C-alpha positions, 0 to 999 in steps of 0.5 A, a space after each residue: 471521474 475526478 471529483 472534488 475532495 473534502 475541505 478548502 486549503 491546500 493539500 496537506 502533502 505536495 511533490 516538495 514534500 514527495 521529493 523530501 522524503 526521497 532526499 531521506 530515503 536515499 542510501 536507506 530505501 531500495 530504488 526498486 526496478 522496474 519490470 517488463 514482459 511481453 506477455 504482458 504487454 502482448 496480453 493487455 495491448 499495452 506497455 504494462 511497467 511494473 514498480 516491483 516494491 516486493 523488493 523494497 527493504 522488508 518486502 514491501 513499499 511500508 518502510 518508505 512511510 515509515 523510515 520517512 515518518 521516524 526519521 523526523 522525530 524529535 530525539 525524545 520523541 524515538 527515545 520513548 518510541 513508537 506505536 501503530 497498528 497493522 494487519 502485517 506489512 506496516 508493522 513490521 517496516 517500523 519495527 525496522 524504522 525504529 530500529 534504525 533511527 535508534 528507538 523501539 516500536 510496539 506494534 497493534 497486530 490483529 489475530 488472523 495476520 499471517 503468522 511469517 509477518 508477526 515474525 517478521 515483526 518481532 524479530 526486527 525487535 518490535 513488541 507485539 500486542 493482539 487484536 481482533 480485527 472484526 470485533 476491536 476497536 483498532 485506532 482506540 486501542 493504538 490511542 490507548 496505549 500511545 498515552 499509557 506509554 507516551 509513545 508516538 503514533 505512527 499511522 500506518 496510512 494517514 499521514 502527512 510524512 508516511 503518504 510522502 515516503 509512499 509517494 516516493 515510489 511513484 515519484 520514482 517510477 514517474 523518473 524511470 518510465 518516460 510519457 506514462 499515460 495511466 498509473 494503477 494503484 493497489 489500495 488499501 488505506 490510501 498511503 500509497 494511492 495519495 502519495 503516489 498520485 501526488 507524485 504522478 499528476 504534479 510532474 506527468 500533467 494529465 496521468 489517468 490515477 486508478 486504485 485498485 482494492 477487494 471486493 470485500 473492502 470495496 469503501 473506496 469505491 463507494 466514496 467516490 460515488 458518495 463523494 464522500 468518505 464512506 464507512 463500509 463492512 469489511 468482508 473477509 478476503 485474502 489481501 489482507 492488507 488491504 481490508 479496510 472500512 474507509 478512506 483515511 483523511 488525509 488520504 481522501 482528501 489529497 487522492 480523490 481530486 486527481 483520481 479517475 476512477 478506482 476498482 474492485 477484484 475479487 479474491 480469484 483474480 487476485 490469485 491469478 494476478 500471483 499465478 501470473 507474475 510467479 510462472 512468467 516474471 519469477 516474482 513472488 507477490 503477497 496477495 494485497 501486492 498484485 491486486 493492480 495488476 489483477 485489475 488490469 490483467 481482468 480487464 478492468 482497466 482500459 489499458 489498450 495501446 498505452 504506457 501503464 504504471 502498476 504497482 506490485 506493492 509487497 512480497 511477505 507471504 509464507 511458501 506455505 499460504 502462497 502454495 495454499 493460494 495457487 492450489 486453490 485457483 488451480 482446483 477452481 474452488 477460490 482462495 480461502 
């Protein structure tokens, strides 16, 4: 059920902001395709439209927000450089956006981040600073590094320009697919959810917006139940990009009034969605990128008879890890 967000005043991101971001991204970001599958429609009893952000530059939707933010910095800020903390996709996105805008990036990445994402981030020219996901305060470390080096913080999700950039995913989907009844969005900190909900509900009043997060990191679901932002203890999950302990402050303010609900998926359901996409659509998707479809396939979203947009948020997984997840699924042991 939709609930009122805390705080007064207008939302920090509007449809006009998303459209302005789309203008900046034109000719820079890819307008990613919408994929369909007759088999998927038959399995769900719905018309499913997959927004394939795994085919975006650097392999994830994160490029949209990072570029929108860096491109709006002053020349002096770009010269001084940017900094963020990220498990992988925002790291790569910020590194690439900084390079394209004539800046340089410093990124704090957890020690358990996928090696392929760390390598790609360095490959785009960023300096990588490791931290312990479960023991260190990433936000405090980022602020300290920014102050020490004079860097501008580009938050992975809790920034209005990043949110607006991410919202172009929903903007394109609603423009490309007529009469959507529902939008199912992968959910971590909430940047993609907040941006897409802003665009979709403005252009398609009455659309249902459903967020999907890992059961091991159910901060949004608990927050909606409590009517306020709730911090949780993050468990281990293959969906590394969604391991957040509390909803972003701006994201919560924007998305909470627009949400229908949030559902959670487990690792086995995520792995099954990854396998379906690989076998039926010949598409490789990382765990976090498959979570929204996982909820649809598992019957956690009442999609019967509806036209449903689903975000496939990223495809950054190396072949070894993909094979491990598929082998664990086949063995019935659950992905590790």
